[in-house]
BAVEX-85580 format. One record per atom (N, C-alpha, C): chain; x, y, z; residue in one letter; atom name; residue number from 1. Coordinates in Angstrom, 1 decimal. Example, Ala and Ser with C-alpha at 12.3 -4.5 7.8 and 13.67 -1.06 7.14 Angstrom:
NODE   chain        x        y        z   res   atom     n
NODE       A     13.2     -5.7      7.8     A      N     1
NODE       A     12.3     -4.5      7.8     A     CA     1
NODE       A     13.2     -3.3      7.8     A      C     1
NODE       A     12.8     -2.2      7.1     S      N     2
NODE       A     13.7     -1.1      7.1     S     CA     2
NODE       A     12.9      0.0      7.9     S      C     2
END
This chain:
NODE   chain        x        y        z   res   atom     n
NODE       A    442.7     94.5    132.4     M      N     1
NODE       A    441.4     94.1    131.8     M     CA     1
NODE       A    441.3     92.6    131.7     M      C     1
NODE       A    440.3     92.0    132.1     E      N     2
NODE       A    440.1     90.6    132.1     E     CA     2
NODE       A    439.7     90.1    130.7     E      C     2
NODE       A    440.3     89.0    130.3     K      N     3
NODE       A    439.9     88.4    129.0     K     CA     3
NODE       A    438.5     87.8    129.1     K      C     3
NODE       A    437.8     88.0    128.0     Q      N     4
NODE       A    436.5     87.5    127.9     Q     CA     4
NODE       A    436.5     86.0    127.5     Q      C     4
NODE       A    435.6     85.3    128.0     T      N     5
NODE       A    435.5     83.9    127.6     T     CA     5
NODE       A    434.9     83.8    126.1     T      C     5
NODE       A    435.0     82.6    125.5     L      N     6
NODE       A    434.5     82.4    124.2     L     CA     6
NODE       A    433.0     82.7    124.1     L      C     6
NODE       A    432.3     82.3    125.1     R      N     7
NODE       A    430.8     82.5    125.2     R     CA     7
NODE       A    430.5     84.0    125.3     R      C     7
NODE       A    431.3     84.7    126.1     E      N     8
NODE       A    431.1     86.2    126.3     E     CA     8
NODE       A    431.3     86.9    125.0     E      C     8
NODE       A    432.4     86.5    124.3     R      N     9
NODE       A    432.7     87.2    123.0     R     CA     9
NODE       A    431.6     86.9    122.0     R      C     9
NODE       A    431.1     85.6    122.0     F      N    10
NODE       A    430.0     85.2    121.1     F     CA    10
NODE       A    428.8     86.1    121.3     F      C    10
NODE       A    428.4     86.2    122.6     H      N    11
NODE       A    427.2     87.0    122.9     H     CA    11
NODE       A    427.4     88.5    122.7     H      C    11
NODE       A    428.6     89.0    122.9     A      N    12
NODE       A    429.0     90.4    122.6     A     CA    12
NODE       A    428.8     90.8    121.2     A      C    12
NODE       A    428.9     89.8    120.3     K      N    13
NODE       A    428.7     90.1    118.9     K     CA    13
NODE       A    427.2     90.1    118.5     K      C    13
NODE       A    426.4     89.8    119.5     G      N    14
NODE       A    424.9     89.8    119.3     G     CA    14
NODE       A    424.4     88.5    118.8     G      C    14
NODE       A    425.1     87.4    118.9     Y      N    15
NODE       A    424.7     86.1    118.4     Y     CA    15
NODE       A    423.9     85.3    119.4     Y      C    15
NODE       A    423.0     84.5    118.9     S      N    16
NODE       A    422.2     83.6    119.7     S     CA    16
NODE       A    422.6     82.2    119.2     S      C    16
NODE       A    422.8     81.3    120.1     V      N    17
NODE       A    423.2     79.9    119.8     V     CA    17
NODE       A    422.3     79.3    118.7     V      C    17
NODE       A    421.0     79.3    119.0     T      N    18
NODE       A    420.1     78.6    118.1     T     CA    18
NODE       A    420.0     79.3    116.7     T      C    18
NODE       A    419.9     80.6    116.7     I      N    19
NODE       A    419.8     81.3    115.4     I     CA    19
NODE       A    421.1     81.1    114.6     I      C    19
NODE       A    422.3     81.3    115.3     Y      N    20
NODE       A    423.6     81.1    114.7     Y     CA    20
NODE       A    423.8     79.8    114.1     Y      C    20
NODE       A    423.4     78.7    114.8     A      N    21
NODE       A    423.5     77.3    114.4     A     CA    21
NODE       A    422.6     77.1    113.2     A      C    21
NODE       A    421.4     77.5    113.2     N      N    22
NODE       A    420.5     77.3    112.1     N     CA    22
NODE       A    420.9     78.1    110.9     N      C    22
NODE       A    421.4     79.3    111.0     A      N    23
NODE       A    421.8     80.1    109.9     A     CA    23
NODE       A    423.0     79.6    109.2     A      C    23
NODE       A    423.9     78.9    109.9     H      N    24
NODE       A    425.1     78.4    109.3     H     CA    24
NODE       A    425.1     76.9    109.1     H      C    24
NODE       A    424.0     76.2    109.4     G      N    25
NODE       A    423.9     74.8    109.2     G     CA    25
NODE       A    424.7     74.0    110.2     G      C    25
NODE       A    424.9     74.5    111.4     L      N    26
NODE       A    425.7     73.8    112.4     L     CA    26
NODE       A    424.8     73.1    113.4     L      C    26
NODE       A    425.4     72.1    114.1     C      N    27
NODE       A    424.7     71.4    115.1     C     CA    27
NODE       A    424.7     72.3    116.4     C      C    27
NODE       A    423.5     72.5    116.9     R      N    28
NODE       A    423.3     73.4    118.0     R     CA    28
NODE       A    424.0     72.9    119.3     R      C    28
NODE       A    423.9     71.6    119.5     N      N    29
NODE       A    424.5     71.0    120.7     N     CA    29
NODE       A    426.0     71.0    120.6     N      C    29
NODE       A    426.6     70.8    119.4     A      N    30
NODE       A    428.0     70.9    119.2     A     CA    30
NODE       A    428.5     72.3    119.5     A      C    30
NODE       A    427.7     73.3    119.0     L      N    31
NODE       A    428.1     74.7    119.2     L     CA    31
NODE       A    428.1     75.1    120.7     L      C    31
NODE       A    427.1     74.6    121.4     R      N    32
NODE       A    427.0     74.8    122.9     R     CA    32
NODE       A    428.2     74.2    123.6     R      C    32
NODE       A    428.6     73.0    123.2     N      N    33
NODE       A    429.8     72.3    123.8     N     CA    33
NODE       A    431.1     73.1    123.5     N      C    33
NODE       A    431.2     73.6    122.3     V      N    34
NODE       A    432.4     74.4    122.0     V     CA    34
NODE       A    432.4     75.7    122.8     V      C    34
NODE       A    431.3     76.4    122.9     L      N    35
NODE       A    431.2     77.6    123.7     L     CA    35
NODE       A    431.5     77.4    125.2     L      C    35
NODE       A    431.1     76.2    125.7     D      N    36
NODE       A    431.3     75.9    127.1     D     CA    36
NODE       A    432.6     75.3    127.4     D      C    36
NODE       A    433.4     75.0    126.3     G      N    37
NODE       A    434.7     74.4    126.5     G     CA    37
NODE       A    434.8     72.9    126.7     G      C    37
NODE       A    433.7     72.2    126.4     Y      N    38
NODE       A    433.6     70.7    126.5     Y     CA    38
NODE       A    434.3     70.1    125.4     Y      C    38
NODE       A    434.4     70.7    124.2     T      N    39
NODE       A    435.1     70.2    123.1     T     CA    39
NODE       A    436.0     71.3    122.5     T      C    39
NODE       A    437.1     70.9    121.8     N      N    40
NODE       A    438.0     71.9    121.3     N     CA    40
NODE       A    438.3     71.7    119.8     N      C    40
NODE       A    437.6     70.8    119.2     G      N    41
NODE       A    437.7     70.7    117.7     G     CA    41
NODE       A    439.0     70.2    117.2     G      C    41
NODE       A    439.7     69.4    118.1     K      N    42
NODE       A    441.0     68.9    117.7     K     CA    42
NODE       A    440.9     67.8    116.6     K      C    42
NODE       A    439.7     67.1    116.5     K      N    43
NODE       A    439.4     66.2    115.5     K     CA    43
NODE       A    438.4     66.8    114.5     K      C    43
NODE       A    438.3     66.2    113.3     R      N    44
NODE       A    437.3     66.7    112.4     R     CA    44
NODE       A    435.9     66.2    112.9     R      C    44
NODE       A    434.9     67.0    112.7     G      N    45
NODE       A    433.6     66.7    113.1     G     CA    45
NODE       A    432.7     67.9    113.3     G      C    45
NODE       A    431.6     67.7    113.9     K      N    46
NODE       A    430.7     68.8    114.1     K     CA    46
NODE       A    431.3     70.0    114.9     K      C    46
NODE       A    432.1     69.7    115.9     S      N    47
NODE       A    432.7     70.7    116.7     S     CA    47
NODE       A    433.7     71.5    115.9     S      C    47
NODE       A    434.4     70.8    115.1     R      N    48
NODE       A    435.4     71.5    114.2     R     CA    48
NODE       A    434.7     72.4    113.2     R      C    48
NODE       A    433.6     72.0    112.7     D      N    49
NODE       A    432.8     72.8    111.8     D     CA    49
NODE       A    432.4     74.1    112.5     D      C    49
NODE       A    432.0     74.0    113.8     C      N    50
NODE       A    431.6     75.2    114.5     C     CA    50
NODE       A    432.7     76.1    114.8     C      C    50
NODE       A    433.9     75.6    115.1     I      N    51
NODE       A    435.1     76.4    115.3     I     CA    51
NODE       A    435.5     77.1    114.1     I      C    51
NODE       A    435.5     76.4    112.9     D      N    52
NODE       A    435.9     77.0    111.7     D     CA    52
NODE       A    435.0     78.2    111.4     D      C    52
NODE       A    433.7     78.1    111.6     R      N    53
NODE       A    432.7     79.2    111.4     R     CA    53
NODE       A    433.0     80.3    112.4     R      C    53
NODE       A    433.2     80.0    113.7     L      N    54
NODE       A    433.5     81.0    114.7     L     CA    54
NODE       A    434.8     81.8    114.3     L      C    54
NODE       A    435.7     81.1    113.7     R      N    55
NODE       A    437.0     81.7    113.3     R     CA    55
NODE       A    436.7     82.7    112.2     R      C    55
NODE       A    435.9     82.3    111.2     M      N    56
NODE       A    435.6     83.2    110.1     M     CA    56
NODE       A    434.9     84.4    110.5     M      C    56
NODE       A    434.0     84.3    111.6     D      N    57
NODE       A    433.3     85.4    112.1     D     CA    57
NODE       A    434.0     86.3    113.1     D      C    57
NODE       A    435.3     85.9    113.4     G      N    58
NODE       A    436.1     86.7    114.3     G     CA    58
NODE       A    435.8     86.5    115.8     G      C    58
NODE       A    435.1     85.4    116.2     V      N    59
NODE       A    434.8     85.1    117.6     V     CA    59
NODE       A    435.9     84.3    118.2     V      C    59
NODE       A    436.4     83.3    117.5     W      N    60
NODE       A    437.4     82.3    118.0     W     CA    60
NODE       A    438.8     83.0    117.9     W      C    60
NODE       A    439.5     82.9    119.0     D      N    61
NODE       A    440.8     83.4    119.2     D     CA    61
NODE       A    441.8     82.3    119.3     D      C    61
NODE       A    442.6     82.0    118.3     D      N    62
NODE       A    443.5     80.9    118.3     D     CA    62
NODE       A    444.5     80.9    119.4     D      C    62
NODE       A    444.9     82.1    119.9     A      N    63
NODE       A    445.9     82.2    121.0     A     CA    63
NODE       A    445.2     81.8    122.3     A      C    63
NODE       A    443.9     81.9    122.5     Q      N    64
NODE       A    443.3     81.7    123.8     Q     CA    64
NODE       A    442.4     80.5    123.8     Q      C    64
NODE       A    441.6     80.3    122.8     D      N    65
NODE       A    440.5     79.3    122.8     D     CA    65
NODE       A    441.1     77.9    122.4     D      C    65
NODE       A    440.5     76.9    123.0     G      N    66
NODE       A    440.8     75.5    122.7     G     CA    66
NODE       A    442.0     75.0    123.3     G      C    66
NODE       A    442.8     75.8    124.1     K      N    67
NODE       A    444.0     75.3    124.7     K     CA    67
NODE       A    443.7     74.4    125.8     K      C    67
NODE       A    442.7     74.7    126.6     Q      N    68
NODE       A    442.4     73.9    127.8     Q     CA    68
NODE       A    440.9     73.7    127.9     Q      C    68
NODE       A    440.5     72.4    128.1     L      N    69
NODE       A    439.1     72.1    128.2     L     CA    69
NODE       A    438.7     72.3    129.6     L      C    69
NODE       A    437.4     72.4    129.8     T      N    70
NODE       A    436.8     72.6    131.1     T     CA    70
NODE       A    436.4     71.3    131.8     T      C    70
NODE       A    436.7     70.2    131.2     Y      N    71
NODE       A    436.5     68.9    131.8     Y     CA    71
NODE       A    437.7     68.0    131.6     Y      C    71
NODE       A    437.7     66.9    132.4     D      N    72
NODE       A    438.8     66.0    132.3     D     CA    72
NODE       A    438.5     64.9    131.3     D      C    72
NODE       A    439.1     64.9    130.1     P      N    73
NODE       A    438.8     63.9    129.0     P     CA    73
NODE       A    438.9     62.5    129.5     P      C    73
NODE       A    439.8     62.2    130.4     A      N    74
NODE       A    440.0     60.8    130.9     A     CA    74
NODE       A    438.7     60.3    131.6     A      C    74
NODE       A    437.9     61.2    132.2     K      N    75
NODE       A    436.8     60.8    133.0     K     CA    75
NODE       A    435.5     60.9    132.2     K      C    75
NODE       A    435.6     61.4    130.9     R      N    76
NODE       A    434.4     61.5    130.1     R     CA    76
NODE       A    434.0     60.2    129.5     R      C    76
NODE       A    432.7     59.8    129.7     S      N    77
NODE       A    432.3     58.5    129.1     S     CA    77
NODE       A    432.0     58.6    127.6     S      C    77
NODE       A    432.1     57.5    126.9     A      N    78
NODE       A    431.9     57.5    125.5     A     CA    78
NODE       A    430.4     57.6    125.1     A      C    78
END
């Protein structure tokens, strides 16, 4: 059985990015970046708040998520 991505698990629970972000007071763009693997919440901030909420709702898997980003941080502009 293939492991589901974070975004697939998020949608499998019936969540919508916009509605979820508004309901929990999260930044919609930060939530999208987390779901796409662009940020991993290693520092405190909007992404970390999203991850904390996803963890409470049982979407975030500590063993699988946030270990590897889908972009090269050295090439990302500030």
